[in-house]
N, C-alpha and C positions, 0 to 999 in steps of 0.2 A: 504494499500500499504506499503510495507516494502522496504526501500531503504538503501543502504550503499555504501560508496566509501572509499577505503583505498589502500595503497601500499602493495605489496607483495601478493603472491598467497599461501594460506594455502592448505595443502594436506589432503583430506579426511574429512574435517570439514563440518558441516551442521547446520541447524536451525530447531527446532521443534516449532510449533506455537499452542497455546491452547486458549480456551475461558473459562472464569469462568462461570459456570452455574450449573444446577441441573443434576446430573448423573441419567440417566433413569433407571439404575439397582438398585442403592442404595437409590435413591430418596433424596440424600444429595448433598450439594454444593461441587463442585469438579472442577478441571481443565480438560476440555474436549478437546481432541486432534482434531485439524483442518487439518493440513497438515505439510509437511516438505519440505525443499529445500536444495540444495547444495549451499555452499558459493562460489560465483564467485568473481573475483576482483571488479566487479561492479554489485551489487545486485539490482534488480528492480523486486520485486515479488508481484503480486496482490493476496490477500487472500480473498476468499469469505466467509462471515460469515452469516450463517442462524440462526436467533434468533428471539424469540418473544419479546425480551426486546428492549426498545428504545435506551438504552445505555449499553455498554458491557465493561468488563475488559479483555484485551488481554494479554497473557503471551508469551514471546519470549525467548526461551532457546537455547544457543549456545552449540553444541556438538563437542568435539574434535575428533581427528583421532582414539582414542581408545573407543569412544562411551560414554564418560563421559560428564555430563553437567558441563560447566566451567563458564557460565555467564547466569544470568536471568534478563530480563527487564520486568517490568509490566506497561502496559498502560491502565489507567482507563478512564472512560467517553467517550469511542469511540462510536460515534453515528451511528445508522443505517441510511443509505441513501436510500430513496425511489426514484426510477427512472422509466422512461418510454421511449420507443422508439419514437423518433421524426418522425412524419409521412413522409415517403419518397415522398408523393405527395406534400408536402410543402418544399421539399428540391431540390435545384438546384446544379449542379456540373459544374465547369469550369476548364480550363487549361491555366491560364495566361502565363505560361512559355513555352507553345507549346512543351510539352514533349510527349504527347499522340500520338501513332501510330494509325491513323484513316484510316480504310480500309472497303470496302464493301465486297460483296460476292466473293468467290474464287473457281475455279475449278482445281487449281494447287496445288499439294501436297507440293511444294516448297514454296508456299506463303499462309500464314494463312489469312483467311477472317473474316469479321464481328468483327473487333477490334475497340474499341473507348471508349472515356471517359464516354459516356452516359450509358454504361453498368455497371458502378459502382453503380448506384442507381436504377436498374431495378427490384430489388427484388429477383434476382436469386443468392442465396448464395452458391449453390452447382455446377451448371453447366448444368442445364436443357436445356439451349438454344441450345447447340451444338447437343443434342439428338433430340429435336423436330424440328430442321431445316431440318433434313434429309440429310444434306450435311456435310460430315465428315471433310471438310477443313474449315468450318465456326465455330467460337468458342464463339462469343457473350461475349467477356471478354475485360479486359483492359490490354494493354501492352505498355511500353514506347519505344521511339526511343533509339538508342545507346547513350552511354555517359550520362546516366541519374542519376548518383549519385547526391544526393541533389535535385532530381526532386520532384514536389509537385502537388497536386490538391487542389482546394478550394471548400468547400461546403458552400452554402448560405442558411440560414434559413429565413422563412418568417418574423420572429420577433426574437429579441434577447432572448436567454434563457441561463440558467446555464448549461454548458456542463458537463455531468457526465462521459460518456464513449464513445469512438469511437471503433467500431469493424471493423477489416480488415480481410476479408475472403480469403481463398485459394480455387482454383478450386480443386474438388476431383479427384484424380488420377484413371485411368483405367488400367487394366492389359495390354492393347495394347500400352500404352504409348502415346496415342493420344493427343498431346499437340501442341499449336501454335508455329510453327517454328519462330525463331531458338531454342526455348526451347526444350531441350532434357531431361535433368535431372531437374525436376521442382524446387527442393529445391534450386538449384543454382541461380534461378531467383526470388525467394521470398525474401522480405526484412527481414533482421535480426536486423536492427536498424531503428526505425521510431519515429518521433517527431510529436506532435500535438500542434498547436498554435491557439489562439483565437484573434479576432479583431472586431472592430465596424466601422473601416474606411478603411480597406485594406492597411493601411500604418504602424500603430503601432501594432505589434504582440506580445502577451504574450504567453510564453511557458506554456503549460498545461500538457503535458505528454511526457515521454521519455521511450520508450520500447527498450531494448537492450538485445541481446543474442550473445555470441561470435560466429564468423563465423565457428569455428571448433567444435562447441558443438556436443555432442553425438546426433544422429538423434532422438532417442526416447525421448529426453528431449526438443526438440524445439517445438515452438508453432504450427507448421503446421503438426506435426507427425500424420499420419494415414495410415492404410493399404489400399491397392488398393481395390476399390469397385468391382473389377472384370470387366465384360463386361459392356459397356455403355448401360444400360437398365433403364427404368423408375422404375422398381421394385427395382433394386440395389440402385439407387439414393434415392428413398423413404426410404429405410431401413437405409442408412448411416447417421451418424450425421455430420453436417457441422463442419468445423474447422476454427478457427479465432484467431487473435491476439487481446487481450483486452487492449486498451489504456485508463487507468483510469486517470481522471483529478481531481485536487483539487477543491472542491466545497465550495468556500468561499463567494458565493452569487453574484459574478460578472457574468453578462450576456454578451453573445457574439452573434453577428449575422453571423459572418464569421468564418469558421473552416478550417485551413490549415493542410493537412496531408502530411508530407515530408519523403521521403525514403532516408536514408543516406548510407546504405550499404546492401549487400545481402550475403547469405550463400555461402560456397565454398566447396562442397563435392566431386567434380570431379578432385581433384588434381592428381589422377591416370591416367586421360585421358584428354589431352588438347583439344581434339575434342569436349568434352562435357562442358568444363569450360566456365563461363560467363565472358570472357575477355572484351566484349563490354559494360558491365555494363548496361544491360537491366533489367527492373523490370516488373513483371506481378502479378496481383492479381485479385480476382473475384468481390468483392463487398465491399462497405462501408456502415455502419449504424451509426447513431448518437443517443445516449441516453442522455436525459436531466433530470434535477431534476423535480420531480412532483410539480405542483403549490400547 
């Protein structure tokens, strides 16, 4: 996890990230490119490292607006973390703040049906529920009530574990724009700023992760970016990859039984049309998964 906070907004600067390892072409030790990212005023970038080594040396280079490297940081002894998905059959989800919009089936296109907190852990990370129900106004997903900035849900594990990652999934878009009303432009209702907290008594909460993207980010750079799957068919859903926000937590050995996922803000792409904008501060997303450190 690469983090930075500073004042001022640089223009055109970025970061290149490397791992020191064996170059597969030269068979010699080299700095192997992993990824790059633009510098935002608040940087919070997760970098996945695939390596056979238990510990790695990571090299971070800052690039200026002219493409020159102007600073290099070397981080040695970065350990590989082995994780596994916590079984959803041993996971419970609750809504202590009463933010969830709970609805049954609907026959009215003005009123979305099958909304509720239980759908956050039903295993449907893409949106198969609305396809298999045969009822186009039922969505089998999670949506909050209005005025839900700072809303949260709580995940309860059977036993305390070291929390490694929480994944927050978006429903895959269709070409018909078939979304639960009042959602018209999905991106405006997806969270842009999410925090994760851990607790063992539901009173004292430790902040574990903070994912933030500016609400005016370029669409192709945001976590939920994906093209339409086309028509809502099982074949199209099978072929499409799920999209999710990766909330990576520090693994210092502390175990937690309760995980709070809190939405602080959403994107705002419909500034050109007030009819589509999310003035009511409603959030919607498809699924949550918890990954823990392997024993």
